[in-house]
N, C-alpha and C positions, 0 to 999 in steps of 0.2 A: 510495532507499538500496540497491536491489537491481538488478543489471544482468542478471538472468536473461533477460528478453525484450527484447533490445536492438533488435530490429526493432519499432519503435513501431507501424508499419502494415504492410500487405501490401507485399512487395517489388515494385519496378517490374518490368514484364515484360522489359525489355531493359537490359543493362548501360549505365550512363551516363545513363539516362532519369530525370529528376527524379521523386521520389515525388509522388503526387497530393496535393491540398490536404488538410490534416489533418481539419477538421470534416466535409466531405463524405464522406471515406473512413471516418471513424468511424461516420457515419450509415449508410453502405452496409453496413458490417459488422454494425451493430446490427440491421438488417432480417434478416440471415441468422441472427443469434443468437436473436432473439425467440421462435421456436417452441420452443426448448429451455427457456425460463424457465417455471417452474411457478407461482411466487407472483404474484398480481395486483399487489402493490405493487412488486415487483422489475421487472415489466414496465413499470409506470408510471415507475419510476426510469429505465429504459432509454430511454423515450420523451422524457425530459427533455433528451436530446442536442439536440433541435430548438430548445431555448431558448438554447443556448450561442452567443455572438456572437464573431466573429473579432476579433483584436486587431491593433493597429498595431505592426509590429516596431520594437523599440527596442534600441539597443546600450548595454550597461553594461560597466564594467571591474571585474574581481573578482580577488581573490587566489586562489592555487591551492587553498587549503583551503576556499574558498567562504564564508569567514566575514566578509569585508569586500567590499562592492560600492559603487561610486560611479557617478554619472551622467555625469561628464566624464572624459576621458582624463587620468589624473594624471601621465603621462609618467614612470612608475615601472615598471621591468622586473618588479617583483613582481606587477603587475596585467596581466591580459590581457582582450581583448574577448570578450564573450559576448552573443549576440543572443537577446533574449526575443521570440519570435514565437508563432504558433499551436502549432507543434510543441512548443516549450519549455513553454508555459503549460498546454496541454491533454494532452500526451502525452510528458512529459519523460523518463520512465524506462521505463515499460511501458504497454502498451495498457490504458487505464482500464476498458475493457469486461471486462477480466479480473476485475473485482469482481463480475460478475454471478453466477457460481457460488457464491462465498462468501456473497453476500447471500441467495441462494436457500436455502442451508443454514440460515442464520440465521432466515429466514422460516419454514421448516419447524419450527423449534424454538419458534415462537410469537412471535417479535419483530415488533412493528409500529412503524414509524418516526415517524409523525406525533406531534408534540409532545414527542419525545424529545431528549435531549442526548447527542451522540455524539463520541467522540475517535478520530481515525484517526492512529495512531502510525506515522510513516514513510510519509506519504501519497504521496510521489513526484510527483504532479501533481494539479491541482485539479478536473479534470473530474468525477470521482466525488463530490467534496465539493459542488460546485455542484448536481449532480443530486440529491443527498440533501437539500440545503437547499431545493430547490424542492418537496420533499415535506412541508415543514413541520418539518424537523429543525433543531435548533440544533447546527451542525457546527463542530468544532474540529479542526485538523490540526497535527501536529508534524513538523518537518523540520530538518535541520542546514544546508541550503543557504539562505543569507541572501538570495539573489536572488529566490527565489520570492515572498515577501511584497511585495518592491519591484516586481517585474515584473507582478504580478497585481492591483495596487490598483484598476485601472479596471474589473475584471470580477469581483472576488471577492464582491461583494454582501454578504450577511449572514454568510458564512463567516469564521471567525476563525482566522487562521494564526499559529502560534507558532514562533519560531525558537530553536533551542538544543539542548543535549544532555540528554535525559531519561535517567536521573533524577539525574545528577550535578550539574546546574545547579539550585540551590535556588531561585533567582529564577524560573526557568521553572516549576518545580513549583508554586510559590505562584501564579504567573500562571494556570496551568491550573485550579487549584482542584479542586472535586469536584462531586458530584451528577450523575455520568454514568450514563446507562442502558446505555451500551455503550462499552467500551474495545476497539478493533479494531486488530489488527496483521496486515497481509498482507505476507508476504515480508520481514519485518524481524526478528521474534523467532524466529529459527531456532536450533536447538541448535548448528549449525555456526558461527554468529556469536557466540552468547552463551557456549556451553561446547563449543568445538570438540574433537573427539577427538584432534587433533594440533595443540595450540596453538603449538608451536614453528615449525611451517611454515604455520600458518593465516594467511590474509589477510582483510581486511575484518571483523575482529572488532569487536563492539560492546561498549564498556565502559559498562555501565549505572550505574556509580558506587556501587552498593550491593551488599551481599551478597544472596544469594537470598531469605532470610527477610525482610529489610527491604524489598526491592523488591516482593515479593508482597504484603506488608502495605500498602505504599503504594498499589498498584493496587487492592487490596481496599477501602481507605479512600476512594478516589476514586469508587467506584461507589455508587449508591443501593442500598438493599435490593432485591433482585430484579434488579439490573443484571448484565449479561453481560461477561465477559472472553473474547475470541474471537481465536484465533490460526489463521490459514489460510496455508499455505505451498505455493507451487509450487516445484519443484526439478528440475534436470536430473539425468541419471544420475550416480551416484557413480563416481569414477574412482580411479586410482592414479597419483600420490599422492593422498591425501585432498583432496577439494574441499569447503571449508566451506559454500559456498552450496548444495551438493547435499544437505546434511544438514538436511532440513526438519522434523525431529521437534521436538516441544515442548522448550524448553530445560530444563524442570523435570519431576521425576518426579510421578506421581500422588500419592504420599505427601506430597511437599512442598506440592502444591497443596491437598490436604485439610488439612494442618497449618496452612495459612494461612487456612483457614476457607471455602474455596470448595466448592460442590457441583460435582462433576465430571460433567457431562452427556455429554461425549464426550472421549475421549483418544486422540490420534494415530490418528484414523480415516483409513483409506486412501480417498481420493477421486479416485484417478488416472483411473478410467474416465470420470467426468463431466468432469474437467479436460481430458482428451484430446478428448472430444466438443466441449467449448467451444473448445479450441485449434484443432481442424480448422475449425470454423465461422468463427473469427477469423483463419484463414489463418496461424497461427503457424509452420506447417511449410513455408512457402514463402519464408522469409527467409534469405538467404545469411549474415547476421551474427547470427542469433538464437541460435546454439548448439544449436538443435534440428535434427532431420532430418525427412524426409518420413514416417518411421515414428515417430510420437509414442509408440507403445507402448514404445519403447526409450529415449526421450529426455525424456519429461515425466512427472513424478510429483507427487502432491499429498497432503497430510495436514492434518487440522484437529483442534483441541482447543477445546472449548466449556465454559466455566465460568460459574457464577453465584454471586453473593453471596446467601446465603439471605435470604428476605423477612423472616424473624423470627429473632431471636437465639436460639441453642440454650439 
């Protein structure tokens, strides 16, 4: 859902040179990232990259809005070919290793994954979901791109992928159910997408289909007592005119979150220093199309908000 890190992998050294194979490159970068990780279970999550298997490239035909995909060319100009290969399946939008720092923050707050039920809202690609599943997590992912569940059936394992628009799609909400230990949103629930400062000019807005109070009540109800609602956003530098994706603050105020019943454990915490350290290790500053520069101090920012449903009713 977010095109912040358009370079999925490190850029090739010479113009016109094909990028290296996806899985070996992710594993190379994981080795560089490993020393930064503090939590034992996040290190274990990172090592699960070794378990991911390459997929056979398959061509599908999809509508521009990505809501309908078919396996055979329908000879309809409304459909265009899309190749589902390792890059699409494992690193479709952003480097999945970018979840390492958010997970480390979560681990420091006391979250342990084994036996837990987790929902990743706007997951983008399935690498991090498969890696979590290998830790004994019941993993659910929500995305609006209908091709992902189709293209990943051979590798998805126990991960449950849900296609649709949360939370305006009542059928999807029912399908997702509840009982989650973690509702995670990385680079999706940004203020710039949900409540942009300049809505008339904003692009990429997310219509959640509910007013703030009802949306927060829905998420609260999907969580188990003691469950976490976690928003972690990476963002480029804000510009003029206003850039929605660069506004990575929490979409809701502390007062709104508290009124919904959440314990506010952290609110819009600045995590840029650690995010930049991660970005350098993952070579995000070397891609010509990333929107970043060699000076990540000026081009990469990060904030997170961590909430919890109280274990006991007040």
